[in-house]
C-alpha positions in Angstrom: 68.2 -13.8 42.7 71.1 -11.7 42.4 70.0 -9.1 40.0 66.5 -8.7 42.4 68.8 -8.2 45.1 70.6 -5.7 43.7 67.8 -3.3 42.4 66.3 -3.8 46.0 69.9 -2.3 47.2 70.0 0.1 44.5 66.0 1.4 45.5 67.1 1.6 49.2 69.7 3.9 48.7 68.1 5.7 46.3 65.1 6.6 48.8 67.4 7.1 51.4 69.9 9.6 49.4 66.3 11.4 48.6 65.3 11.4 52.2 68.8 13.1 53.0 68.9 15.4 50.2 65.1 16.7 51.1 66.1 16.9 54.9 69.2 19.2 54.0 67.9 21.4 51.4 64.2 20.8 50.1 62.4 21.3 53.6 64.7 24.0 54.4 64.2 25.8 51.4 60.5 25.4 51.5 60.6 26.5 55.5 62.8 29.7 54.6 60.5 31.5 51.7 57.5 30.5 53.6 58.9 32.5 56.9 60.0 35.3 54.6 56.4 35.4 53.0 55.0 36.2 56.2 57.8 39.2 57.0 60.1 37.0 59.1 63.7 37.9 58.2 66.9 36.2 58.8 70.2 35.4 57.3 70.0 33.0 53.8 70.4 29.2 54.8 73.7 28.0 54.3 74.1 23.9 53.2 74.0 21.7 56.4 75.3 23.8 59.0 72.6 27.0 58.9 74.0 29.5 61.4 76.1 26.7 63.7 79.7 27.9 62.8 78.8 31.8 63.4 77.3 30.8 67.1 80.1 28.7 67.9 82.5 31.2 66.8 80.7 34.5 68.5 80.8 32.1 72.0 84.7 31.5 71.7 84.8 35.1 71.1 82.7 36.2 73.9 83.6 33.7 76.2 87.5 34.5 75.7 87.2 37.4 77.5 85.2 39.1 80.6 83.4 42.5 80.9 83.2 45.3 83.1 81.0 45.1 86.4 78.4 47.5 84.8 78.1 46.2 81.6 75.0 44.5 80.0 75.8 41.3 79.8 73.4 39.9 77.1 76.1 40.6 74.3 78.0 37.6 76.1 75.1 35.7 77.4 73.1 35.3 73.9 75.3 36.9 71.0 73.8 35.1 68.8 70.3 35.5 69.4 71.0 39.2 69.9 72.5 40.3 67.2 69.5 38.4 65.5 66.8 40.2 66.7 69.0 43.9 66.2 70.1 43.1 62.5 66.3 41.5 61.5 63.6 42.7 63.9 61.7 41.6 66.3 60.2 38.3 64.3 63.4 36.8 62.8 64.7 33.1 62.8 68.2 31.4 62.8 69.1 28.1 61.3 70.7 25.4 63.8 71.5 22.8 61.2 69.0 22.4 58.2 66.3 23.2 60.8 65.2 27.3 61.4 64.4 28.6 64.9 61.8 31.4 65.4 62.6 34.4 67.5 59.4 35.8 69.0 60.2 38.8 71.0 56.7 40.8 71.3 55.9 40.5 74.3 52.0 39.7 73.8 53.0 37.2 71.5 55.3 35.7 74.3 52.9 35.4 77.0 50.7 34.1 73.9 52.8 31.3 73.2 53.4 30.5 77.0 49.7 30.7 77.9 48.6 28.2 74.9 50.3 25.5 76.2 48.0 22.7 74.0 49.3 24.1 71.2 52.9 25.6 72.0 54.5 22.5 73.8 57.7 22.0 75.5 60.1 21.1 72.9 61.2 17.4 74.2 60.2 15.7 71.7 62.8 17.3 69.0 65.6 17.9 72.1 69.3 16.7 72.0 69.5 13.3 73.4 71.8 14.1 76.1 69.7 16.6 77.4 66.7 14.1 77.7 68.9 12.0 79.7 69.4 14.9 82.5 65.5 15.8 82.6 62.0 14.2 82.8 59.0 14.0 84.6 56.3 16.2 84.5 58.6 18.9 82.9 58.4 16.5 79.6 54.8 15.3 79.9 52.0 17.1 77.8 48.1 17.3 77.6 46.1 15.2 80.3 49.0 13.4 81.6 50.4 16.9 82.1 47.2 17.7 83.7 47.1 14.9 86.4 50.5 15.6 87.5 50.5 19.0 88.1 47.4 18.6 89.8 48.9 16.1 92.1 52.2 18.3 92.9 50.4 21.7 93.3 50.0 21.0 97.2 53.3 20.2 97.7 54.3 24.0 96.9 51.1 25.7 98.4 52.5 28.4 100.8 50.7 26.9 103.8 52.9 23.5 103.2 55.9 25.4 102.2 56.2 27.7 105.7 56.5 23.9 107.7 59.7 23.8 105.4 61.4 27.3 107.0 63.2 25.8 109.8 64.7 23.0 107.4 66.0 25.6 104.5 67.1 27.5 107.4 69.5 24.4 108.7 71.0 23.6 105.5 71.6 27.7 105.2 73.4 28.0 108.7 75.3 24.9 107.7 77.1 26.3 104.7 77.8 29.3 106.5 79.1 27.7 109.2 81.9 26.1 106.6 82.3 29.3 105.2 83.5 30.4 109.1 85.6 27.5 109.2 88.2 28.7 106.0 88.5 32.4 107.8 91.6 33.8 109.8 90.4 36.2 112.3 86.8 36.3 111.0 87.7 37.5 107.2 88.8 35.5 104.5 88.4 35.0 100.8 85.8 32.4 100.0 84.6 31.1 96.1 80.7 31.0 96.9 79.6 29.7 93.6 79.8 25.9 94.6 78.7 26.3 98.3 75.4 27.8 97.5 74.9 24.9 95.0 75.5 22.9 98.4 73.2 24.8 100.2 70.6 24.6 97.3 70.6 21.0 97.1 70.9 20.2 100.5 67.3 22.2 101.1 65.7 20.6 97.7 66.8 17.4 99.3 66.1 17.4 103.3 62.8 20.3 102.5 61.2 18.4 99.4 62.5 15.0 99.8 62.7 14.8 103.5 66.0 12.5 102.5 69.3 12.9 104.5 72.0 15.1 102.2 74.5 12.4 102.6 77.4 11.2 100.2 74.9 9.5 98.0 72.9 12.6 97.6 76.1 14.8 96.7 77.3 12.2 94.3 73.9 12.6 92.3 74.1 16.4 92.5 77.7 16.7 91.1 76.8 13.6 88.3 73.7 15.8 87.7 76.0 19.3 86.7 78.3 17.0 85.2 75.7 15.7 82.8 74.8 19.4 82.3 77.8 20.5 81.2 77.5 18.0 78.8 73.9 18.2 77.7 75.3 22.0 77.6 77.9 21.1 74.8 75.3 18.8 72.9 72.5 21.2 72.3 75.0 24.0 70.5 75.2 21.4 68.0 72.0 20.6 65.4 71.0 17.0 65.3 71.5 14.3 62.4 68.9 12.0 62.5 69.9 9.1 64.6 73.1 10.5 66.1 71.5 10.6 69.4 71.6 6.9 69.5 75.8 6.5 68.1 77.8 5.1 70.5 80.0 8.4 70.2 82.3 8.9 73.7 79.6 11.8 74.8 76.7 9.8 74.6 78.6 6.7 76.2 79.5 8.9 79.4 76.5 10.4 79.6 74.4 7.5 79.5 77.0 5.9 82.1 76.7 9.1 84.3 72.6 9.2 83.8 72.5 5.1 84.7 74.3 5.9 87.9 71.6 8.7 89.0 69.1 6.7 87.8 70.4 3.5 90.0 70.6 6.2 93.2 67.4 7.3 92.9 65.6 3.6 92.2 67.3 2.6 95.4 65.6 5.7 97.4 62.0 4.5 95.7 62.4 1.6 96.7 63.3 2.1 100.2 60.3 4.5 100.8 58.1 2.1 99.2 59.0 -0.5 101.7 58.6 1.7 104.4 55.7 2.8 103.7 54.2 -0.6 103.2 55.1 -1.8 106.4 53.1 1.5 108.1 56.5 3.8 108.5 55.4 7.2 107.9 57.2 10.1 109.2 55.7 13.2 107.1 54.2 13.2 103.4 56.9 14.8 100.9 57.0 14.8 97.1 57.9 10.9 97.3 54.9 10.2 98.4 53.0 12.1 96.2 55.0 10.2 92.9 54.4 6.9 94.5 51.0 6.6 96.1 49.9 4.3 94.0 52.7 1.8 95.2 52.4 2.0 98.4 49.5 -0.8 98.8 50.4 -3.9 97.0 47.0 -4.9 96.3 46.6 -1.7 94.4 50.3 -1.9 93.0 49.1 -5.3 91.3 46.2 -2.7 89.1 48.8 -0.7 88.0 52.0 0.3 85.3 54.5 -0.4 88.0 57.2 0.3 86.3 55.8 3.3 84.3 55.2 4.9 87.8 58.7 4.0 88.6 60.0 5.6 85.7 58.1 8.7 86.1 58.8 9.1 89.6 62.5 9.0 88.6 62.1 11.6 85.9 60.9 13.7 88.3 63.5 13.4 91.0 65.7 14.2 88.3 64.0 17.1 87.5 63.2 18.5 90.9 66.8 17.9 91.8 68.6 19.3 88.9 66.1 22.2 88.4 65.9 23.1 92.6 69.5 23.3 92.9 70.3 24.7 89.6 68.5 27.8 89.2 68.4 29.2 93.0 72.0 28.6 93.6 72.5 30.8 90.6 69.8 33.2 91.9 72.0 33.3 95.0 75.4 34.0 93.7 74.1 36.8 91.3 72.4 38.2 94.5 75.6 37.9 96.2 77.6 39.5 93.3 75.2 42.7 92.8 75.6 43.2 96.6 79.1 43.3 96.7 79.0 45.8 93.9 76.1 47.8 95.1 77.0 48.1 99.0 74.0 50.4 100.0 71.8 48.1 98.6 73.1 45.2 101.1 73.2 47.7 103.8 69.6 48.7 103.3 69.1 44.8 103.4 70.8 44.0 106.5 68.9 47.1 108.4 65.5 45.6 107.3 66.2 42.0 108.6 67.7 43.4 112.1 64.1 46.0 112.3 62.1 42.7 111.2 64.0 39.9 113.8 64.5 42.4 116.4 67.7 40.5 118.2 66.4 37.1 116.8 68.7 34.8 114.7 65.9 32.6 113.6 63.5 33.5 111.0 60.0 32.2 111.5 58.1 32.0 108.6 56.2 34.9 108.9 58.9 36.7 108.6 59.6 36.4 105.1 56.4 38.6 103.9 57.7 41.3 106.0 61.3 41.5 104.0 60.0 44.3 101.6 63.4 45.4 100.6 64.9 41.7 100.3 62.2 41.0 98.4 62.9 43.8 95.8 66.3 42.6 95.2 65.7 39.2 94.6 62.9 40.2 91.9 66.1 42.6 90.5 68.5 40.3 90.3 65.5 37.9 88.4 65.3 41.0 86.1 68.8 41.3 85.6 70.1 37.5 85.4 67.0 35.0 85.2 68.2 31.4 85.6 67.1 30.9 82.2 67.5 33.6 79.5 65.6 32.0 77.0 62.7 29.6 76.8 61.4 27.1 73.7 58.2 25.2 72.5 57.3 23.6 69.6 54.3 23.0 67.4 52.8 19.9 66.5 50.9 21.2 63.5 50.9 24.8 61.7 49.5 27.0 64.1 48.1 30.7 64.3 50.7 33.3 66.4 48.7 36.5 65.7 48.8 37.3 62.0 51.4 34.2 61.8 51.0 31.0 60.9 54.1 28.8 62.6 54.8 25.9 60.3 54.8 22.3 61.8 57.9 21.3 63.9 59.0 24.6 64.0 61.1 25.2 67.2 60.0 29.1 69.1 62.7 30.8 71.1 61.5 33.4 73.7 64.0 35.7 74.3 63.4 36.0 78.2 66.5 38.2 78.9 65.9 40.8 76.4 61.9 41.2 77.8 63.7 41.7 80.8 65.6 44.6 79.7 63.3 46.5 77.2 63.5 50.3 77.7 60.0 50.7 77.0 58.6 48.4 79.2 61.3 49.1 82.4 62.4 52.7 81.8 65.8 53.8 80.4 67.3 53.1 83.0 66.6 49.1 82.4 70.2 47.7 82.0 71.0 49.1 85.5 70.5 47.2 89.0 67.9 49.5 90.5 65.8 47.2 93.1 63.7 50.2 93.9 61.9 49.8 90.8 59.7 47.1 92.4 58.8 49.2 95.6 55.3 48.9 94.7 55.1 45.5 93.1 56.0 43.9 90.1 52.9 44.8 87.9 54.2 48.8 88.5 58.0 48.0 87.9 57.1 47.0 84.4 54.8 49.8 83.2 51.8 47.8 84.0 52.4 44.7 81.7 53.2 41.3 82.9 56.7 41.2 81.5 58.6 39.2 84.6 59.4 36.1 83.5 61.7 34.5 85.6 60.0 31.2 85.8 58.2 31.2 82.5 54.3 32.5 82.3 50.6 30.9 81.8 49.8 27.3 83.1 53.2 25.8 82.7 55.3 28.2 84.7 57.3 26.6 87.4 55.8 24.7 89.8 58.5 25.1 92.3 58.7 29.3 92.3 57.1 29.9 95.6 60.1 27.3 97.4 62.5 28.7 95.3 62.2 32.4 96.0 61.6 31.4 99.8 64.6 29.5 99.8 66.3 32.4 98.6 64.8 35.0 101.0 65.6 32.6 103.8 69.3 32.7 102.5 69.6 35.9 102.0 68.3 37.3 105.5 70.7 34.6 107.5 73.6 35.9 105.5 73.0 39.7 106.2 73.2 39.2 110.3 76.3 36.9 109.6 78.7 38.3 107.3 79.3 41.5 105.1 81.2 41.0 101.8 82.6 42.7 98.9 84.0 41.3 95.7 87.6 39.9 95.9 90.5 41.1 93.9 90.3 37.5 92.1 86.5 38.2 91.2 86.3 38.4 87.1 83.2 39.2 85.8 82.1 36.9 83.3 78.5 35.7 82.9 77.8 32.8 80.5 75.1 30.9 79.4 74.8 27.0 80.2 71.2 25.8 81.1 71.7 28.9 83.5 73.5 32.0 84.1 76.6 30.6 85.7 79.8 32.8 86.4 82.7 31.5 84.1 85.4 32.0 87.2 83.3 31.3 90.2 82.2 33.6 92.6 85.8 34.9 95.1 84.0 37.3 97.5 85.6 38.8 100.8 83.5 37.8 103.7 83.9 39.2 107.0 82.0 37.8 109.9 79.6 40.2 111.7 80.7 40.1 115.8 78.4 41.1 118.5 
């Protein structure tokens, strides 16, 4: 009996050791050989940690010091990817632990990856467990489920529907600008605008998309999501040992507790909405209604998986709240910083707003299409400071891309930030802030190529891009009427990549109120 047990244990240990050896050595070496045979280049695999030590060292080094106002931000935002591609070419790879990542920087291949969304899927199946706590919903759905939800949600983001949200969004903007005025003395003062802009975009998402008050509970949700994103950013820069996400580490315990609080808040909102609709109370349809329609009729609710629908709704709430406030707030902070540096464009934008509004303070939805200069400014900021500097995809099976065969389970990274700075696309001044390049439209600015991808590309392009652009235009137009601004002496130019590109040391600006 004991002999049999000992043999069984020994067998299990041997099998486990072989699996570990296969994971840390056999499979990485097989993949490296396969990639090099096809012409991909990169560092040789280092046992277990791959390139992670060098990546961590490079980030520590670049984050330790600021850069000049007119310096290229790429060496600071994505230093290792930039170094790898500059060293090994446009099709190269790196090692995150024992797993290779392929960098694809050829524009045609990048668009092909984003267009073939069935073959090149979002990488949530392989994503760090802390990151999975941060978002959910439609962004992690695939195939039929994604198609069904996308068709359901698309109407909420049609331009005609968004126009009706314009007064709500401008009201959120005016609240923030009023807060800035209160911080000033004699109409002038220094304000760190970064977190105020998060409050603006958070309130705009809450009030416009979910018709919910931006109350203390919602502020708490946003703060928790922001803190969770910082924790996920720490976790995502390390490689995953199988099962590590389930270990009760301090990081994982804290992340799960925070996500639980967010989930409880959204579940309360879901329950309140279902109760109101079943009671016949309807005050305008919003995203909640699109998530929960099947639950409003008690008879229909008995025929569906209620918990699954509620879980999907909560996942979508987390997604739209996090993505909705984080990406647009960073677009706006870099817009303000760039217009503080380039005062001529701040003046041109203000003159356009005065001309279009002709003495009015309130924006009409039709005004937005006439703000051509504001549109040029926003697109140039999206080019130089895209909210997301790289996109990732994974293949479920060996997949052909151009002349290459991408092995199963390989992670593909698309460096959007580098695409937006290619001189062969944007011209020799690609690194400079020049909104005039968009005077004749996006396609002409990019030398006839579809190369501006701040919201992605293809069928899975960001569903909220029209809302984000509208939100940014409304804020910029209202701001230009209310303040002039310049960089504070306290401002330190230090863009860095969390999940979005943020100012590492905030964005203190000198604001001067415009008085009639």
